C-alpha positions in Angstrom: 0.0 0.0 0.0 1.3 3.4 -0.9 -0.1 6.4 1.0 0.8 10.0 0.2 2.2 10.6 3.7 3.3 7.1 4.5 2.2 4.8 7.4 1.9 6.0 11.0 5.1 7.3 12.5 6.4 7.2 16.0 6.2 10.9 16.9 8.9 10.7 19.7 11.3 8.9 17.4 10.7 11.6 14.8 11.6 14.2 17.5 14.8 12.3 18.3 15.7 12.1 14.6 15.0 15.8 14.1 16.3 17.6 17.2 18.8 19.6 15.3 16.0 21.2 13.3 14.2 22.5 16.4 16.3 25.7 16.7 15.5 29.4 17.3 14.0 31.7 16.5 10.8 29.7 15.8 12.1 26.2 16.7 9.8 24.7 14.2 10.2 21.6 12.0 7.6 20.4 9.6 6.5 16.8 10.2 4.2 16.7 7.1 5.1 19.8 5.0 2.8 19.4 2.1 -0.6 18.3 3.3 -3.9 20.3 3.9 -2.6 20.8 7.5 0.7 22.3 8.5 1.9 19.8 11.2 4.9 21.0 13.1 6.9 20.1 16.2 8.1 23.1 18.1 11.0 22.8 20.6 11.9 25.0 23.5 13.4 27.0 25.0 12.9 30.1 22.9 11.8 33.7 23.4 10.4 36.0 20.7 9.7 39.7 20.4 7.3 39.4 17.4 3.5 38.8 17.5 1.8 36.6 14.9 -1.5 37.4 13.3 -2.6 34.1 11.7 -5.7 34.1 9.4 -6.5 30.5 10.5 -6.9 28.7 13.8 -3.9 27.1 15.5 -4.0 23.9 17.7 -1.3 23.7 20.4 -0.7 20.3 22.1 2.0 20.9 24.8 3.6 17.5 25.0 6.5 18.3 27.3 7.3 21.4 29.4 5.2 24.6 29.6 4.8 27.6 27.4 2.7 30.7 27.2 1.3 33.0 24.6 1.7 36.7 25.0 -1.5 38.2 23.5 -2.0 41.7 22.1 -5.7 42.6 22.4 -7.2 46.0 21.9 -4.1 48.0 22.8 -2.9 45.9 25.8 -1.1 42.8 26.5 -2.4 39.6 28.1 -1.1 36.1 28.6 -2.4 32.5 28.1 -0.5 29.7 29.8 -0.4 26.3 28.2 0.9 23.6 30.6 2.3 20.2 29.8 -0.4 17.9 28.6 -2.8 20.7 27.7 -4.5 21.2 24.3 -5.5 24.7 23.2 -7.3 25.9 20.1 -6.4 29.5 19.3 -9.0 31.3 17.2 -7.9 33.0 13.9 -6.5 36.6 14.2 -5.7 36.4 17.9 -2.4 38.3 17.8 0.0 36.1 19.8 3.7 35.6 20.6 4.6 32.1 21.7 7.1 32.0 24.6 8.9 28.8 25.6 11.1 29.6 28.6 12.0 26.0 29.3 12.9 22.9 27.3 9.8 21.4 25.9 7.9 20.1 22.9 4.6 21.3 21.3 2.7 19.7 18.5 1.4 22.7 16.5 -1.3 22.1 13.8 -2.4 24.9 11.5 -4.4 25.0 8.2 -2.6 25.8 5.0 -3.4 29.4 4.1 -6.0 30.0 1.4 -4.8 32.3 -1.4 -5.3 35.9 -0.3 -5.3 35.1 3.4 -2.0 36.6 4.6 -0.1 36.1 7.8 1.3 39.1 9.6 4.2 39.5 12.0 4.1 42.6 14.1 6.3 44.2 16.8 4.9 46.3 19.7 6.5 48.8 22.0 7.1 47.0 25.4 6.3 50.3 27.2 3.0 51.4 25.7 1.8 48.5 23.5 1.8 50.6 20.3 2.5 48.8 17.1 6.0 49.6 15.9 6.2 47.6 12.6 4.2 45.1 10.7 4.8 42.8 7.7 2.4 40.6 5.8 3.1 37.6 3.7 1.1 34.9 1.9 2.6 32.0 3.9 4.1 29.1 1.9 6.3 27.6 4.6 6.0 28.4 8.3 9.6 27.2 8.8 11.1 29.3 6.1 8.9 32.4 5.6 8.7 33.7 9.2 12.5 33.9 9.9 13.0 35.9 6.6 10.6 38.5 8.0 12.4 38.5 11.4 15.7 39.3 9.6 14.1 42.3 7.8 12.9 43.8 11.1 16.2 43.1 12.9 18.0 44.9 10.2 16.0 48.1 10.6 17.7 51.2 12.1 16.8 52.4 15.6 14.8 55.2 14.0 12.7 52.7 12.1 12.1 50.7 15.3 11.2 53.8 17.3 7.6 53.8 18.8 5.5 56.4 17.1 3.6 57.0 20.4 6.2 57.2 23.2 9.6 57.3 21.4 11.0 54.1 22.9 13.3 52.1 20.5 12.2 48.5 20.1 15.3 46.4 20.9 14.8 44.1 17.9 15.5 40.4 18.7 16.8 41.2 22.2 14.0 39.5 24.1 15.5 40.3 27.5 15.6 44.0 26.8 12.0 44.0 25.3 10.7 41.9 28.2 12.4 44.3 30.7 10.5 47.2 29.0 7.3 45.2 29.1 7.7 44.3 32.8 8.6 47.8 33.8 5.5 49.2 32.1 3.3 46.5 33.7 4.4 47.7 37.2 3.7 51.3 36.4 
């Protein structure tokens, strides 16, 4: 019998065989890269300063470790914790930033994007939650397309990463600096 995607695979063996692919900044590796679903394994730890606006739902199954999603909603930040063993369905267009502060594994399942339904990555000021920069793309590969957008943002000058509201310069990929701004603003 020949099936397009083969016979069942041992997921944890697949993880062992592909550990080198689970690297920052996204830590994703596609298990089935060309089906109707985007089926990825995501490793941890990682920390990101970008927020993802996905035009489709996302299913998170946190196999090992814990993670959380920073959420940007109506001008403010929130957080959703996903603990080991939990399953979470994130609705389309919930602007989120996955954070994996510890070693872990998450099975992430998304729909392929219909033509004209574009993903966006956006960066926000950690102090006042104003959008600093946004890029949209018709997603073809979660593993390849998002890091290319990160590199464009990281290459911007300080002036191009300056918050139009409060003047704070977004620190680019320096998560620790962005998180420090974010935590300081939360205390105020």
